[in-house]
N, C-alpha and C positions, 0 to 999 in steps of 0.2 A: 504494500499501500504506500503512495505518495500521500503527504499532508502537505498541500498549499495553504497558502495565506492573502488574502483579497482586500481591497478597501472598496464600501461604499462610497456614496455620494457624502454622505454623515462623516465624512473625515473632516470634512469643512466646519464643524462644528467644533473639532479640537484648535483651531485656527488662532494664534500662533506660533502654537507647538509642532504643529504637523506639517508647516510650513517646511521644514528642515528632516522631517525623519518621516515615513510611514505609522498608519494609525498604533500599529499592533507592536510598534519600537517604544512606546512611552512606557514611564514605567510607574509602576503600585505594587506595593507588598517588595519583595527583596528585589524584584527583578522587571524586564518590561514583559510585556505582553506575550509576545511569542514565544520568549523563550519558557514559561508555564507551561504550555500546551506542547511544546515540542519534550518537555519532561515527560510527559505523560505515555509518549508514542516514541522512545528513545531509538529505535531500527526504521523507523517511517522513515525516507526519503521527504528532505526537506526544501520545497521549492514557494519562493516569494512572487507575489504580483504587486507594484506601486505605480505610481504616477513616472513617466516617462524621466522625466528631469531628476528625479530620484534616484533611479536605476542604476545609473554608475559610483556615484559614493556607497551604497548601500552593498553593489554586490563585492567592493574592495573589501567594506565591514566584513561581510559574513564570509565572503570564500564561498556561496552559495547560489547555487542561479537563480536567478533575477528577473524576471519578464519573461523568462526561456521557454516557449510553448513546449520544445524539441523535448526539455526535460521531464514532461509529465508522460511517463513511459511507462504509467501501469495505471492501476484503477485511483482515484485521485478522491481525497476528500479536502475541499475548499472548505475552508475556515474561514468568518468571517473577524479580521482584526481587532474589534471591540470587542470579542468576547473572552469572559473570565472560565477557566478553567472548575471544573465542578464534576462530581459522580454525576448528575444528570449527565453531560454534556458526553463521557464519556458512554454511558447507556445509549444516549444518539446518534454517537458515530458507531458503536457497534451494530444498531438496527438497522444502519443504511448502507452501511461500508460495502460496496459489489454490484450496488443497483445505481440508477438514474433517479436520483431525487433531489429535488429542492424542501431542505427544511425553514417553514417560515416562524416564525414567532411575533404576533402582532403584525403580521404584514413582512416582517422587515426579514431578509434574508440571511440566516445565522451560520448553515452550512449547507455544501453542495455537494453532493458524491456523481461521480462520474465513472463508467467503465472505461479502459483503457483508448479502444478507439473512440469514442463521445469526446475525449480529452482531447484529441488529436483535432476533431475538427470542432471543436467550440471555445479552445484555448485563447483565440486571439480575444474571445470575450471581458477575460481578466485583465487587458493590457491597461484599460482604463477605469477608473473608480464606477462599481454596479449601480445603476439606477432600477428603477420601477419600469422604466422604458426597455431598457436594452436586458433586463431579465426575464422578458415577454418572448426572448430570443430562444429559451429555454422550452416552452412551452410547446406541449407533442412530442418532446423527447426527453422530459423529464416528469416524474410526476410529483406535483407541489403538494405539501404536506404542512400542516402546522404543527407546531411544538409547543410546550410549555416548560418554564421553570430555567430555562436559562437565563443566565445575566450578561446583558448586552448592556455596555457602556453608551452612553445618547452625550454627555454633555462633560469636559474636559473638571467639574467638581465631582464629577463620580469616581473619578481616581481618585481623589480625595477623601470623600467616602468611604472606599471600599481601603484605605492603606492600611490603615492599623490592623484590621481585621486579618486581610491577608497577612503583613507579618508575622501574627500569630497562628496562623497556618505552615506558614511555610518555614517558622522559624528550624524545627527540625531537618531540615531540607539542608542547610547548610551549617546549621550548628552541630558537626559530627564529631563526637569524641570530647576527649578534655582540652579544655582552652590551651594556646599553645604560646599564648602574650602574656606580659609582666603586669602585675599590677602591684602598686604598692601598699604593703599591709596596713597604711593608714588612710587609705581610699575606703569608704563606705557601701554597704553593697545593704541594703533592705526590700528584703523578699527571699526565694529562694535561689540560692547563685547557682543554680544548672539551665535557671531562664537568663544569665552571661554568658556570650560566647565572645572572646578577646582570643582574634586570630593572631598567629605567628608574627612575629616582629611588632606586635604594636605594645603603646607602653601606657599605662593608665597612672597618672601622679599622684602625691600625696593630697589629699582633702576634696578629691571627688567624690561626688554622694553619686551615688547610682541605686535608680530605685527600678526594681522589675516585681513589685505586689500586682501591679496591672495589666504586665505583660514581658513578651521577652525583648532583648537585645541583645544583637549582635552588632559587632566592633570589626570590620573588616582588617586586611591585613597591612602591618605597616604603615597604621594608625597609630595618632597621639592623641592625649586628652589630657589638658593642661591645669594645674591644681585651680579651684573652686568652683570649676563647672558641674553643673548638673543635670543628668542625664534620666530622663523618664521613658519604660517602655507604655507599650510596644514603638519600638523604631530598630531601623537598620543604619548601620554607616558603611561604606563600603572601602574598599581599599584607599591606602594613602588618604585618609579625613584629618585633618588637621582642625582640633576643638578648642577654641582659645578663652576659657572662662567664661563660655557659655552655657545657657541653663536652654537645654536641649527636652522640649516637652512633648509629648507622647504623640502618637502617629507621624514620625519624620521617616521618610527613607531619603537617603542620600546616597548619591551613584559615586564613581569612584572620581578621587582628586579634588575635593573641594574643601575648602577652608570656610570656619564658621565660627563665628561670635554673636554676640550678643543674645538674644530670646529667639527663639524661633518652635513653631506649634502647629501640628498636623499641616504638614509643609511637606512633597515631595521634590526632589532636586535630580534633575536627571543625571549631572555630572559635569566637573573641571569647571565649576562655578566656584565664585570668592567673595562671600559673605562674610569678612573678616573680622567687623571691628562692630560695637554697639549699634543698634536699635532692633524694631520686631519684624519679623515676618510669619504669618499666619493663617493657617486654609488658602495655601496659595502652592502652584504648581510652576517653577524654575528651571529653564533650560539648561542648555551646556553654555560654556564660556561668558556666562553671564558676571555682570560683577557689580557689588552694590556698595555705592561711597559710605563712607562712616555716616552712621544716625540716618540712615536710610528704612525709613520706618513703611509698614502699610496699614492700613484700616481694614480691620474683616470685623463692624461690626459697627450697624450704622447706628445715630444715637436715638433714633424713636423705634430699635427694634425692628424694622419690617426687611424683607426679605430682600436679598441686594439686585440689582439688575445688572446685567452682562452684555457686552456688546459682541454678537454672533452675525455672522454674515451680513453685516450690512445694517443693522437694528440691534438697540437693547432689547433685549429677554428677560422675563421675570426667571431666576432661579429657583425660586422658591424655598430659598435659604437663606437664613438670617446672618450666619457668621459664614463670608468668603473673603478672602481677601486678594492678589494678584494672582495674572498669566502673563509671564514674560518669556518671550521666543531669546533664542540663541545670539550668543553676543550682542545682549544689549546691555546698555551701561547707566546707571544712575550716578550724579552728584553727591558728593554729600551734602546730608541734611534734607534730602526726597523726601516728601512726603505724597504716599501713592492712597489715593482713593480708596475705597470701599469699591471691590470689583474692580478694580485697573486692571486692563489688557495693555501690554508692550508687547511689539512687533521686532521684527528678527533684526539685529543689527543698529536697533533706535539708540538713543543718546537720552536720557532726561537729567536734565536740570535746575537744581532749586530754584523754585520763584517767589518762596515765601508765602505758600498757599499751597493747595493738594492738587495734585496733580488731576489734567482731566480722564475723564474712563476711558479712554482709546486713544493711544496714539499710534499711528499705523509705521510697519516695517522699512528700514533704512530712513530714518527721519528725527532729526531734530527737536526736541519741544524747549524750549527758554526765554524767559521776560512776558511768557502768556501767548509766544507765535511757536506753529510749527514752519521746521524750514527744511528743505536739503541738506545743511551743514556742511559737510567738507566733500559729499558725493562718495559714492561709491567705490572709486578706487583707493581713497585714504579710508575709508572702513574695512577694506579688505586688506592693507596693508597692517594695519592697528591689528586684525584677527591673527595674521602671520604672526606678528611680533609677542601678542597674547597667547598664544598657544607656544609656542619658541618655551616661552617660560615653564612650562609642563614640559618639555621636553616633546612636544609635537609638532609634528612638520601639516602645513596646509597643502591640500594634495590639488593637481590641476581638477579633479576631479571637483572640488569643493569650489575649486573656485568659478566652473561655470556651472553650478549649481546655482550661487548666489548670484551669479551675472542674470542666467533665466528669473530668478528668483526676483530680484530688482525688477524686468519687466511685467511681471505677472502681479506685483503690487502698486504698480508704478500710476495708477488711475485713483486707486484709493488717498493713495500717498499726496498727487499732484492736487486731487479735492479741497482737501484738507489745506495744503496749503496756500490756496487761493483764497479759502474763505480767512483765512487766517493774515493772508495780507490787504483783504477787505476789510477788516474790522479798523486793521493799522491804522490805514489810509481815513477811514471815517472819524477815527479819534483824531489825527490829526487838522483833519479840517475843521471840527471843532474845537479842536486847539485855537487854533488862527483864525477860526470867528468869535471865539472869547467865549 
């Protein structure tokens, strides 16, 4: 059996996080979504489908077939990249493998099982995100069946909502055997020490407080936790994380090579991100290569305790959630003292500079926000040069494939960005004219 991952058009709900990665490469719990399902089927051949501009970067990252229809050489189960693993999912796969079936939940495709012959005939269908119209291609060739009991993520805050419970469920997968790292005897552990795993090469200084009474904590290889830090479970810290006198509260998941200070609560960081200094980030999702300046703080609760509005696909929608922070795309930056509004969305490679008041709720990709104005800043070339420098500081090289991705993404996001820049210029011009008139 082949196991293939596909995207549908609801990947757009997860922008700007999914501008630079397939939806199934988002982190939740201890790792990315696709890795969770791959663990369930270790013997299956893995094939991935995503938007064409992402394919070269993702293929190089995985070393696996991406957008390669010829790789579908056996009966294949195509899994929606927004799915979370579960016992129910295993039951559905077992029920339909080796058959031509489209499994829908509430009208959305959760998985598609195709025999090998039909895979070769219809494989091109997955080269672009599936829509309701493109799914009709399978009418008459596969049986459509409604299923229930599966968890299909729909919005980015769903990742935050499921994060803590997934860490609890997955802790035993990564925490095998006795801890290999070093914990100073003057550190304090509240709860069962078996709920703490410290990997090889990691050191926990004296005076650190670790609370695993409400859930486990995993700290990855070659990490470091500095004196006066407090860590609460459930939380997951990947390889080479450095914690500098921080308050890591429950429900946090950090990928590899993060630098964390201040207070962080119920937040996912994709990896390679710097939040070194004081400031609060809560109920948030932050991409890779993000730098948050000292004292950058997001609001995650409105003063009237009403649910938070989030910018999704060109409009604000009601999340139905009262505690929700920010969503920040890869390579974005904030200056010292930035205040981020409740539910702020910041695009890829954008730069937010403190202006004495809370940020707008939406800042498009490749954009500067400074003194209450949007602008194109230094432009794409300078942004790419900066990314190259940032990555080199962590021993990572910006590849030609990544550069091409950002060039294409710059064009994809152009209209949205320029619309706000024009509007911003118009407001400035009207203000200047009003000032002249006195």
